[in-house]
N, C-alpha and C positions, 0 to 999 in steps of 0.2 A: 668628164673624167680626164680627158687629155690635159685640160687646163689645170686640174687639181694635181695630177701627177707631175706636171712641169713645175708647179709651185712647190711641191714636196721636194723634188730632187734639187732644184735650185737652192731651196732653203738649206738642205743638208750639206750641199757643197759649200755654201757660204758659211755655214756653221763651222765646218772643218777649217776653212780659211781663217775664220775669226780666231780660233784657238791658236793657229800658227802665228798670226799677227801679234797676239798678246805675249806668246812665248818669246818671239823674236825681239820684242821691245825690251825685254830684260828688266822690266820694272815691277814684276809681280804678275802672276797668272790668276785666272779665275779660281774660285773656290774649289770646283770640281777638279780642276787641273792641278791644284796643290795636292789633292789626293792622288791623282794619276801619277804625278811626278814622284811622290813618296813611294807609291807601289812599284813604279818602274825602277827606281833606284834600288829598292830592297830586293826586287826579283830579278833584275837584269834584263827584263823584257823591253822591247821597243815601246815608246810612248803610245803610239797608235793602237798597238795590240792591247795595251792596258785600258785605253779608252773604251774599246769595243768589249773587252772582257768584263769591265765594271758594268757596262750597259746590260749585259746578260744577267749579272747578279742582281742589279737593281730591279729587274722585272719581277723578282720574287716578292718585293715589297708591294707590288700591285695587287696581290691576292686579297688582303683585307680591305683594300680600297675599291675592289671590284671594277677596275679599269680594264677594258678589253683591248688587247693589242690589235693592230691593223698592219697593213702593208707599210705604213710609215714607221711603225715601231721596228719592224724587221730591217727595213732599209736603213734606219738610223744606226742600228748595231753594225751593219755591214759597211756603211759608207763613211761616217764621220771620222773615225780613226785613220782610215786609209788616206783620206783627203788631207788630214792634218799632217801626217807624215810626209806626204808628197809635197805639200806647200812648204814645210820646214826644209825640205831638201833643196828647194830652189830659191828661197828667200835669202837675200844677203843679210849679214849681221850688221845692223847700224851701230856706229860708235858714238855719234853725236846725240846728246840729250834732246836737241832741237828736232831730231828725227824720231827718236824713240817715244817721246810723249805723244805726238800725233798718231804714231803707229798703235800705241796702247788705246787711245781714245777711239780710233777707227775700229779696232778689234772689239771693244765693248759695244759700240753702236751696231756694228755688223752682227754681233751675236744676238742682240735683241731683234733685229730685223729678220734674221734667219729663223729664229724661233717662231716669230709671227707667221712667216711663210709656210713652214712645214707643219706646224700645229694647226694653223688656220686652213690648211688644205683639207682637213677633216678626214684624213686617212689613217689616223692613229698617231698619237704623240710619241716622241722618243722616250726611252726608259726613264730618264731623269725628269723630263717634263711631264711624264705620266704621273709622277708623284705630285707635282704642282697642280695639275688639272684635277687629279683625284681628290686632293684636299679641297680644291675650289668647289667641287660638287657637294662637299660636306658643309658648305657655307663660309669657308675661309676665302678671303679675297686673294686674287692672283698675286698681288703685291706682297701680302703678308706671307703666303705660302712659299713663294720663291725666295724671299729674303731669309726666312727661317731655315729653309733647306740649305741655302748657300752658307750660312753661318755655321751650321752643324758640320757640313762637309769640310769646310775650311779648318775647323778645329781638329778633326780626325786626320786630315792631310798634313797639317803642321806637326802633329805628334809622330807621324810616319817619316818626317824629314823633308816634306815638300817645301818649295820656295815660297815665302810670303813677302810681299812688298807693298808699296803704296798703290800699285795697280790692283792688287788683290782687294784692298780695302775699298777702293773706288768701285770696283766691279760689284762687290757685295752690297754696297749702298745703292748703286744706280741701276742694277739690272732688273730689280723688281718693278719699279715704275716704268722703265723703258720697255720691258716685256709686255706689261699690261697695255701700254699705248699701241705697241706693235700688233698684239693679238686683236685689239679692237679694229685696227686698220685692215688686217688681212683675214677676216673671215669669222669672227665671233659675234654672235648676236647679243651676247651678254658675257661679261668677264667672269661671271660665276657659273655659267652654263655652257661650257665649251662643247663644240661638236667633235666627238672622238671617233665616230664611225661614218662610213660613206652613207 
C-alpha cells in the first residue's frame, strides 16, 4: 500500500507540473486545459481552482459508467490544480522557440507518464481519466476513448475562448497512444481492464 500511495501522489504532482510546462511553453495547451482556460477567463477564477472544480463536475459523468471513486479520485481533485498553480508561479517564461518546443514536448510526455503512475496505482483514477477507463470497461480501447474525450473537450474549450495552438493538436493526437503505453508499464494487466479499486 505504501508503494501504491507513493506512486499515486508522485503521479498527481507530475501531472500538475506537466500542465504548467505546457502552459509555460505558450504553444497551445492540452484539450482539457483549453476548457479550463476558457472557464477561468470567463469566470475570473484562478486556473488551478477551475481545474479542481471541473474535476468535481466530471465525477457526475461517472454515474452511468458505474466507475467507483477511490482515494486517488479525491486526491486528484485536491492536488492537481494546486500543483499546477504552484509550478506556474515559479517557472520562468521562456521567450526562445528553441526552449519552448522542448518544454511542450516534455509536458506532453510527462502527462502520459503521470497518468500511468496514478491510474496504475489502482487507488482510483482522476475524474477525467475515470471517463477514459470507464469507457474502456465497455470495450473501447484506451487509445480511442482518450482521443475522443480530448477532441470533444477541445471543441468546448475553444468555443469558450480557450487558447488553441500547435501544442493542442499535438497533445490530442499523441496522448492516447502515449497513455496506453504508460498504463501498460505502470500497473495494468490489460489496457481494457484497468484496476480501479485497491
